[in-house]
C-alpha positions as CSV (number, residue, x, y, z in Angstrom):
1,X,222.1,67.6,-84.5
2,X,224.6,64.8,-84.7
3,X,224.6,64.3,-88.5
4,X,227.6,63.2,-90.5
5,X,228.9,60.9,-87.8
6,X,228.4,57.6,-89.7
7,X,225.2,56.8,-87.8
8,X,221.8,57.3,-89.3
9,X,220.0,59.4,-86.7
10,X,216.7,60.2,-88.4
11,X,215.0,57.2,-86.8
12,X,214.5,55.5,-90.2
13,X,216.2,52.4,-91.5
14,X,219.4,52.8,-93.5
15,X,219.2,50.8,-96.7
16,X,220.4,47.3,-96.2
17,X,220.0,47.4,-92.4
18,X,217.5,46.1,-89.9
19,X,216.6,47.3,-86.4
20,X,216.7,45.1,-83.4
21,X,213.1,44.9,-82.3
22,X,214.1,44.8,-78.6
23,X,216.0,48.1,-78.7
24,X,214.9,51.7,-79.3
25,X,217.2,54.3,-80.7
26,X,217.1,58.1,-80.4
27,X,216.2,60.3,-83.4
28,X,218.2,63.5,-83.5
29,X,217.4,64.7,-87.0
30,X,214.3,65.2,-89.1
31,X,213.7,62.9,-92.1
32,X,215.9,63.8,-95.0
33,X,218.3,66.0,-93.1
34,X,220.9,63.3,-92.3
35,X,221.2,61.9,-95.8
36,X,225.0,61.7,-95.5
37,X,224.6,58.9,-92.9
38,X,221.2,57.5,-93.8
39,X,221.2,57.6,-97.6
40,X,218.5,59.5,-99.6
41,X,215.1,59.7,-97.9
42,X,212.7,58.1,-100.4
43,X,209.1,59.1,-99.9
44,X,205.9,59.3,-101.9
45,X,205.4,62.9,-100.6
46,X,207.1,65.5,-102.8
47,X,207.6,68.2,-100.3
48,X,207.7,68.6,-96.5
49,X,207.6,72.0,-94.6
50,X,211.0,71.4,-93.0
51,X,212.8,71.6,-96.4
52,X,212.9,75.3,-95.5
53,X,215.6,75.6,-92.8
54,X,213.5,78.3,-91.2
55,X,210.6,75.9,-90.7
56,X,211.6,73.4,-88.0
57,X,210.5,69.8,-88.6
58,X,208.9,67.7,-85.8
59,X,212.2,66.4,-84.4
60,X,213.9,69.7,-84.4
61,X,210.9,71.4,-82.7
62,X,210.4,68.7,-80.1
63,X,214.1,68.6,-79.3
64,X,214.0,72.4,-78.8
65,X,211.3,71.7,-76.1
66,X,213.5,69.1,-74.4
67,X,211.5,66.2,-75.8
68,X,213.5,63.1,-76.5
69,X,212.3,61.0,-79.5
70,X,212.9,57.2,-79.6
71,X,212.1,54.9,-82.5
72,X,211.4,51.2,-82.3
73,X,209.8,48.6,-84.6
74,X,206.2,47.9,-83.6
75,X,205.7,44.3,-82.2
76,X,202.9,43.6,-84.7
77,X,202.5,41.0,-87.5
78,X,204.6,41.4,-90.5
79,X,201.7,42.5,-92.8
80,X,201.2,45.5,-90.5
81,X,204.8,46.2,-89.6
82,X,205.8,49.8,-89.0
83,X,208.4,51.9,-87.1
84,X,207.0,53.9,-84.2
85,X,208.3,57.0,-82.4
86,X,207.6,57.9,-78.8
87,X,209.3,59.7,-76.0
88,X,211.4,58.6,-73.0
89,X,209.6,56.5,-70.4
90,X,211.2,58.7,-67.8
91,X,208.8,61.4,-68.8
92,X,205.9,59.3,-70.0
93,X,205.3,56.1,-68.0
94,X,202.1,55.4,-69.9
95,X,202.2,55.0,-73.7
96,X,206.0,55.4,-74.0
97,X,206.7,52.9,-71.2
98,X,204.6,50.3,-73.0
99,X,206.4,50.9,-76.3
100,X,209.9,51.1,-74.9
101,X,209.6,47.8,-73.0
102,X,207.2,45.8,-75.1
103,X,206.9,47.5,-78.5
104,X,203.2,47.1,-78.2
105,X,200.4,49.3,-77.0
106,X,197.2,48.0,-75.5
107,X,197.5,44.5,-76.9
108,X,193.8,43.5,-76.7
109,X,192.6,46.6,-78.6
110,X,195.5,46.4,-81.0
111,X,194.7,42.8,-81.8
112,X,191.0,43.5,-82.2
113,X,191.7,46.3,-84.6
114,X,194.3,44.3,-86.5
115,X,191.9,41.5,-87.1
116,X,188.9,43.6,-88.1
117,X,190.8,46.1,-90.2
118,X,192.9,43.5,-92.0
119,X,189.7,41.8,-93.1
120,X,188.0,45.0,-94.2
121,X,190.9,47.0,-95.7
122,X,193.3,44.5,-97.2
123,X,193.5,45.2,-100.9
124,X,191.4,48.3,-100.6
125,X,192.1,51.1,-103.0
126,X,192.6,48.8,-106.0
127,X,191.4,50.3,-109.3
128,X,191.0,53.7,-107.7
129,X,188.3,52.6,-105.2
130,X,188.1,54.6,-102.0
131,X,189.6,53.0,-99.0
132,X,187.3,52.4,-95.9
133,X,187.5,55.2,-93.4
134,X,188.8,55.0,-89.9
135,X,188.3,58.0,-87.6
136,X,190.8,58.2,-84.7
137,X,189.8,60.8,-82.1
138,X,192.5,61.4,-79.5
139,X,195.2,59.9,-81.8
140,X,198.1,60.7,-79.4
141,X,201.3,59.7,-81.1
142,X,199.4,57.7,-83.8
143,X,199.7,54.1,-82.8
144,X,196.2,53.1,-84.0
145,X,196.2,55.5,-86.9
146,X,199.4,54.1,-88.3
147,X,198.2,50.5,-87.7
148,X,195.0,51.2,-89.6
149,X,196.8,52.9,-92.5
150,X,199.3,50.1,-92.8
151,X,196.4,47.6,-93.1
152,X,195.1,49.6,-96.1
153,X,192.5,51.9,-94.4
154,X,192.1,55.7,-94.9
155,X,192.4,57.6,-91.6
156,X,191.3,60.9,-90.2
157,X,193.2,61.5,-87.0
158,X,192.2,64.2,-84.5
159,X,194.9,65.3,-82.1
160,X,194.7,68.8,-80.6
161,X,198.0,68.7,-78.5
162,X,200.9,70.1,-80.5
163,X,203.6,67.8,-79.0
164,X,201.6,64.7,-79.7
165,X,200.5,65.9,-83.1
166,X,204.1,66.4,-84.2
167,X,205.0,62.9,-83.1
168,X,202.0,61.7,-85.1
169,X,203.3,63.7,-88.1
170,X,206.7,62.2,-87.8
171,X,205.3,58.7,-87.5
172,X,203.2,59.2,-90.6
173,X,206.3,60.3,-92.7
174,X,208.5,57.7,-91.1
175,X,206.2,55.0,-92.5
176,X,205.4,56.9,-95.7
177,X,201.7,57.0,-95.0
178,X,200.8,60.6,-95.7
179,X,198.6,59.6,-98.6
180,X,196.4,57.6,-96.2
181,X,196.3,59.7,-93.1
182,X,194.8,63.2,-92.6
183,X,195.6,65.1,-89.4
184,X,193.2,67.5,-87.7
185,X,194.2,69.7,-84.8
186,X,190.6,69.9,-83.5
187,X,189.1,68.5,-80.4
188,X,185.9,66.6,-80.5
189,X,182.9,67.3,-78.3
190,X,179.1,67.8,-78.3
191,X,179.3,71.5,-79.0
192,X,181.4,73.6,-81.4
193,X,183.6,76.2,-79.9
194,X,186.9,76.9,-78.1
195,X,188.1,74.5,-75.4
196,X,191.2,74.3,-73.2
197,X,193.2,71.1,-73.5
198,X,195.4,70.3,-70.4
199,X,198.3,68.0,-71.1
200,X,201.2,66.7,-68.9
201,X,204.8,67.3,-69.6
202,X,205.7,64.3,-67.4
203,X,203.6,61.4,-66.0
204,X,200.9,59.9,-68.2
205,X,201.1,61.6,-71.6
206,X,197.9,59.8,-72.6
207,X,195.9,61.6,-70.0
208,X,195.6,64.9,-71.9
209,X,192.1,66.2,-72.5
210,X,189.5,68.9,-72.2
211,X,189.8,70.7,-68.9
212,X,192.4,68.1,-67.8
213,X,189.8,66.1,-66.1
214,X,191.8,62.9,-66.4
215,X,195.1,64.5,-65.2
216,X,196.5,62.8,-62.1
217,X,197.8,65.6,-60.0
218,X,200.1,63.2,-58.2
219,X,201.7,61.5,-61.2
220,X,201.3,64.3,-63.8
221,X,203.2,67.0,-61.9
222,X,203.9,69.5,-64.7
223,X,201.1,70.4,-67.1
224,X,200.6,72.8,-70.0
225,X,197.4,74.2,-71.6
226,X,196.6,74.7,-75.2
227,X,193.4,76.2,-76.7
228,X,191.7,74.2,-79.4
229,X,188.7,74.4,-81.6
230,X,186.1,71.7,-80.6
231,X,183.9,70.3,-83.3
232,X,181.1,67.8,-83.5
233,X,181.9,64.7,-85.5
234,X,178.5,64.7,-87.2
235,X,179.4,68.1,-88.6
236,X,182.8,66.8,-89.8
237,X,182.1,63.4,-91.2
238,X,179.8,62.9,-94.2
239,X,180.5,59.3,-95.2
240,X,180.4,55.8,-93.8
241,X,182.9,55.0,-91.1
242,X,184.3,51.5,-90.8
243,X,185.7,52.2,-87.3
244,X,185.5,55.1,-85.0
245,X,188.1,55.0,-82.2
246,X,187.4,57.4,-79.3
247,X,190.0,58.2,-76.6
248,X,188.9,61.5,-75.0
249,X,189.9,60.9,-71.4
250,X,186.5,61.2,-69.6
251,X,184.6,63.1,-72.3
252,X,183.2,60.0,-73.9
253,X,179.6,61.1,-73.5
254,X,180.2,64.5,-75.2
255,X,182.0,62.9,-78.1
256,X,179.3,60.3,-78.6
257,X,176.5,62.9,-78.4
258,X,178.3,65.0,-81.0
259,X,178.3,62.0,-83.4
260,X,174.6,61.2,-82.8
261,X,173.6,61.6,-86.5
262,X,176.3,59.1,-87.6
263,X,174.9,56.5,-85.2
264,X,171.3,57.2,-86.0
265,X,171.8,56.8,-89.7
266,X,173.9,53.7,-89.4
267,X,177.0,55.3,-90.7
268,X,179.4,53.8,-88.1
269,X,180.0,50.0,-88.1
270,X,182.4,49.7,-85.2
271,X,183.3,51.8,-82.2
272,X,186.5,51.3,-80.2
273,X,185.8,53.3,-77.0
274,X,188.2,54.2,-74.2
275,X,185.7,54.4,-71.4
276,X,187.1,56.4,-68.4
277,X,184.7,56.7,-65.5
278,X,187.5,57.3,-63.1
279,X,188.2,60.7,-64.6
280,X,184.9,62.3,-63.4
281,X,185.1,60.3,-60.1
282,X,188.4,61.9,-59.3
283,X,186.7,65.3,-59.1
284,X,183.3,64.1,-57.8
285,X,181.6,65.4,-61.0
286,X,178.4,63.5,-60.5
287,X,176.6,64.9,-63.6
288,X,179.5,63.7,-65.8
289,X,179.6,60.4,-63.9
290,X,176.0,59.8,-64.8
291,X,176.3,61.0,-68.4
292,X,178.7,58.3,-69.4
293,X,176.4,55.3,-68.7
294,X,173.5,57.3,-70.2
295,X,175.4,57.8,-73.4
296,X,176.4,54.1,-73.6
297,X,172.8,53.0,-72.9
298,X,171.7,55.2,-75.8
299,X,174.2,53.5,-78.1
300,X,172.7,50.1,-77.1
301,X,169.0,50.8,-76.9
302,X,168.5,53.7,-79.3
303,X,171.1,52.9,-81.9
304,X,171.1,49.1,-81.8
305,X,174.8,48.5,-81.0
306,X,176.1,45.6,-79.0
307,X,179.1,46.2,-76.7
308,X,181.8,44.0,-75.3
309,X,184.5,44.7,-72.6
310,X,188.0,44.0,-74.0
311,X,190.2,42.2,-71.5
312,X,192.7,44.3,-69.7
313,X,195.6,42.2,-70.9
314,X,199.1,43.2,-69.8
315,X,201.8,42.8,-72.5
316,X,203.5,40.0,-70.7
317,X,200.2,38.0,-70.6
318,X,199.4,38.6,-74.3
319,X,199.4,35.3,-76.1
320,X,200.1,36.7,-79.6
321,X,198.2,37.8,-82.7
322,X,197.8,34.2,-83.9
323,X,195.8,33.3,-80.8
324,X,192.0,34.1,-80.6
325,X,190.9,36.8,-78.2
326,X,188.9,35.4,-75.3
327,X,185.1,36.0,-75.3
328,X,184.2,39.5,-74.2
329,X,181.7,40.2,-71.4
330,X,178.7,41.9,-73.0
331,X,177.8,45.3,-71.7
332,X,174.0,45.5,-71.2
333,X,171.6,48.3,-70.4
334,X,170.9,46.6,-67.1
335,X,174.6,46.9,-66.2
336,X,174.4,50.6,-66.9
337,X,171.3,51.0,-64.8
338,X,173.4,49.8,-61.8
339,X,176.1,52.3,-62.8
340,X,173.5,55.1,-62.7
341,X,172.1,54.0,-59.4
342,X,175.6,53.9,-57.9
343,X,176.2,57.5,-58.9
344,X,172.9,58.5,-57.2
345,X,173.9,56.7,-54.0
346,X,177.4,58.1,-54.1
347,X,176.1,61.6,-54.3
348,X,173.7,61.1,-51.4
349,X,176.2,59.3,-49.2
350,X,174.6,55.8,-49.3
351,X,176.9,54.0,-51.7
352,X,178.0,51.0,-49.7
353,X,176.7,52.6,-46.5
354,X,175.8,52.0,-43.8
355,X,177.6,48.7,-43.1
356,X,176.3,46.0,-40.8
357,X,177.8,46.3,-37.3
358,X,179.6,43.0,-37.6
359,X,181.6,44.3,-40.6
360,X,182.5,47.6,-39.2
361,X,184.9,45.9,-36.8
362,X,186.9,44.2,-39.6
363,X,190.1,45.9,-40.8
364,X,189.2,45.7,-44.5
365,X,185.8,47.3,-43.8
366,X,186.8,50.2,-41.6
367,X,185.8,52.7,-44.3
368,X,182.2,52.5,-45.2
369,X,182.7,53.8,-48.8
370,X,185.6,52.6,-50.8
371,X,186.2,52.8,-54.6
372,X,185.7,50.3,-56.3
373,X,184.6,47.9,-53.5
374,X,181.3,49.8,-52.7
375,X,180.0,49.7,-56.3
376,X,177.3,47.3,-57.3
377,X,179.0,44.1,-58.5
378,X,176.3,44.0,-61.3
379,X,177.5,47.3,-62.8
380,X,179.9,47.8,-65.7
381,X,182.0,50.0,-63.4
382,X,182.6,47.1,-61.0
383,X,184.7,45.1,-63.5
384,X,187.2,47.8,-64.6
385,X,189.8,50.0,-62.9
386,X,190.1,53.7,-63.7
387,X,189.2,52.9,-67.3
388,X,188.4,50.1,-69.7
389,X,188.2,49.5,-73.4
390,X,184.9,48.7,-75.1
391,X,184.2,47.4,-78.6
392,X,180.8,48.2,-80.0
393,X,179.4,47.1,-83.3
394,X,176.2,48.0,-85.2
395,X,173.5,45.6,-86.3
396,X,174.8,43.3,-89.0
397,X,178.4,44.2,-88.4
398,X,179.3,41.5,-85.8
399,X,183.1,40.9,-86.0
400,X,184.2,37.5,-87.1
401,X,187.0,37.4,-84.5
402,X,185.1,38.8,-81.4
403,X,182.5,36.9,-79.5
404,X,180.3,38.0,-76.6
405,X,179.7,35.7,-73.7
406,X,177.7,36.5,-70.5
407,X,176.8,39.9,-69.1
408,X,179.4,42.3,-67.8
409,X,180.0,42.7,-64.1
410,X,181.7,40.9,-61.2
411,X,178.3,39.3,-60.5
412,X,175.8,38.4,-63.2
413,X,173.0,41.0,-63.1
414,X,170.5,38.1,-63.1
415,X,172.1,36.3,-60.1
416,X,170.1,35.9,-56.8
417,X,170.1,38.9,-54.4
418,X,172.1,37.0,-51.8
419,X,175.0,36.3,-54.2
420,X,178.2,37.9,-52.9
421,X,181.2,36.3,-54.6
422,X,182.3,36.9,-58.2
423,X,180.5,34.8,-60.7
424,X,182.3,36.0,-63.9
425,X,184.2,33.4,-65.9
426,X,187.3,35.7,-66.0
427,X,187.9,35.2,-62.3
428,X,187.9,38.9,-61.6
429,X,187.2,40.7,-58.4
430,X,186.0,44.3,-57.9
431,X,187.8,46.8,-60.1
432,X,188.8,44.0,-62.5
433,X,191.5,42.7,-60.1
434,X,192.3,39.0,-60.8
435,X,191.3,37.0,-57.7
436,X,194.2,34.6,-58.2
437,X,196.7,37.4,-57.5
438,X,194.7,39.3,-54.8
439,X,196.2,39.3,-51.3
440,X,194.0,37.3,-48.8
441,X,193.7,40.5,-46.8
442,X,191.8,42.1,-49.7
443,X,190.1,39.0,-51.2
444,X,186.8,39.1,-49.5
445,X,186.2,42.8,-49.8
446,X,186.9,42.5,-53.5
447,X,184.4,39.6,-53.8
448,X,187.0,36.9,-54.2
449,X,186.8,33.8,-52.2
450,X,189.1,33.5,-49.2
451,X,192.1,31.3,-49.8
452,X,193.7,31.6,-46.4
453,X,191.2,31.1,-43.6
454,X,193.7,32.2,-41.0
455,X,193.8,35.6,-42.7
456,X,190.2,36.1,-44.0
457,X,188.1,33.2,-42.7
458,X,186.3,35.2,-40.1
459,X,185.7,38.1,-42.5
460,X,184.3,35.6,-45.1
461,X,181.9,34.2,-42.5
462,X,180.6,37.7,-41.5
463,X,180.2,38.8,-45.1
464,X,178.4,35.7,-46.2
465,X,176.0,36.0,-43.2
466,X,175.3,39.7,-44.1
467,X,174.6,38.7,-47.7
468,X,172.2,36.0,-46.7
469,X,170.4,38.5,-44.4
470,X,170.2,41.2,-47.1
471,X,172.1,43.7,-44.9
472,X,174.9,44.6,-47.4
473,X,174.0,47.9,-49.0
474,X,176.1,47.3,-52.1
475,X,174.2,44.0,-52.7
476,X,171.1,45.9,-53.7
477,X,169.1,44.6,-56.6
478,X,167.0,46.8,-58.9
479,X,163.4,45.9,-59.2
480,X,162.4,44.1,-62.4
481,X,160.1,47.0,-63.3
482,X,163.2,49.1,-63.9
483,X,164.3,46.8,-66.7
484,X,161.2,47.4,-68.9
485,X,162.3,50.8,-70.0
486,X,166.1,50.8,-69.3
487,X,166.7,54.3,-70.5
488,X,163.9,55.6,-68.3
489,X,165.7,54.1,-65.3
490,X,168.9,56.1,-66.1
491,X,166.8,59.3,-66.7
492,X,165.2,58.8,-63.3
493,X,168.6,58.6,-61.7
494,X,169.5,61.8,-63.5
495,X,166.5,63.6,-62.1
496,X,167.4,62.4,-58.6
497,X,170.9,64.0,-59.0
498,X,169.4,67.4,-60.1
């Protein structure tokens, strides 16, 4: 501890001072323990556990585990302003990297939540009325939970990893939001019981999850394991939910299935879903790979939700909260049928294979199967990288600030069978890569038009000929009969995987 040195080192603002939004500073002391330098800590909470010197507060505990805590003002509109704590980007080059260098996490999802929750929660709680409920599953350090609470919502935040939960706790008290946020240390799944949560000590701290399925063994070198109690949301929540945010690192299907009653009864208005197909793909878990599009299809067909794919905006491309979000590609059950068919073909070795002889001689096509290039361009999977962010809303709850335009996919699912190049308005190639920044050597394989004929002209000619001839295996088109009962199509793919 470096208290009584003339510098406030609790992470909070000293009365009469402001923080430079561009610079983070390190927190060395728990709130209320460096009062000589910070002034009295004024909070609406009467007592905190770390008032007892034998009970370490979040900062003291995390520092004992060699976790550095940095604090920075969030780069959000003034009516949602808050301070936010994270760790050093040297150990977490996911969440903490974004916050250190931009002060903003996932700008498209943050803006969508800001707009929707501001409209629904502003002024809530007046006259003793109950505030609308936001449920944040996989709360991590609490970015979205804090944002929702600052906008006037009531939040239940699920975070089973102790390190992350302590950062969440610190962020709650740092912003004096303990009256609006309830923390749960439980995991969320489709079955109640004990589960193992694997989390990284370095790498992508946001990749922690059940069984560690989204852990990147290359980037997330050091990992830990904690046991947690898993619960079903439908057993936990007994009221209407304005927004359910799910970030469960590959276990989306299990979490959705465990909340089925809430969807069936119309209790959930909006769902912000971190959709991570790349987690199961990393381990060739074909059953799990299929289960995700099945669960999404059920949300659309059985429960009447509509879904849009949020743009994968980088912070430096974010135009600001005062600018409208671009229209979202709409996720359809037809898209998801292609996802399911791709899984079936992947398992039996025919996804993107065999290639026409003319293509096998080309450098970009030396490998028959390649992820994501071999996926159907009509699938949802084709338009995202390892993961994507979806916004779903129930019937009658269409957001005023989000619009859906055109079906998801690199190629429109209704396009003619011979269509090869990307047709989406966003100008994206396979895996969601912008065609404008894709190297000419990779353009054609990613379904972007060749911009340098000296590099990719011959490849473009060969691919276009194969598309016209119908000899490109990834250009398959599902028969119209499969669209009459979309869920049946996904179930048929499941039976083929058995």
